[in-house]
Structures are given as C-alpha cells and as structure tokens.
C-alpha angles and dihedrals in degrees: 000000000000099000095049118127136180115253095182137354138181144166128232122228088258091054103257114147124223129184138176106219128197132198114199094193093065098023091234139131134201140169126250123197133181142168087042136147131238108279097029113136138187135185135197125194136187128187113276094009132096116253117263120217140190124196129186104238103178145000091273093058089046089062097056142047112282123199137198120225115266126272126199110269105194090134110035092189090059095059116110122198122188130185094213092187118351116143 
C-alpha cells in the first residue's frame, strides 16, 4: 500500500520489531512484526470490529515480515495493539 505510514513502532528486548501501520486510502490499520521467533503472536483491535491476529508458525515466517489483517481505523486513538507473546 503506497500511502501506508507507521503510527507507532517499538522493539522488544530480544530484538523483534513491531509496528502499527495505517493506510489513509482505505481507512484501515494493521500490525507488522519481524525478527520474531516461532510462537510469537500479536493482535490489533478497533471498536466494532473483530480482533485481527498474526502468529509466527514456523522458522520461515520468523525470517520475514508478518502482517495482521486490516481493521477499520476511523478513530486512530481507539486502536489497540497487543504483542500477545513477542520476546
């Protein structure tokens, strides 16, 4: 998505990267993670929408960027991102 921008980003102590991304064209947000380990999980929620999750299933996924599905982002301040288990 060309208009995507990072709303927030951080690193875990183990070096995994996490970002909340936003696309203005479709008014949607998602999470992106990388440098993860098998079993790491994240979740993003928005009011009135089911949570979207991403989980690192194998060593191949741990080597690349992994994304959640998009959630509506009409109110950016109402988004909630949770690293359920990212070391």
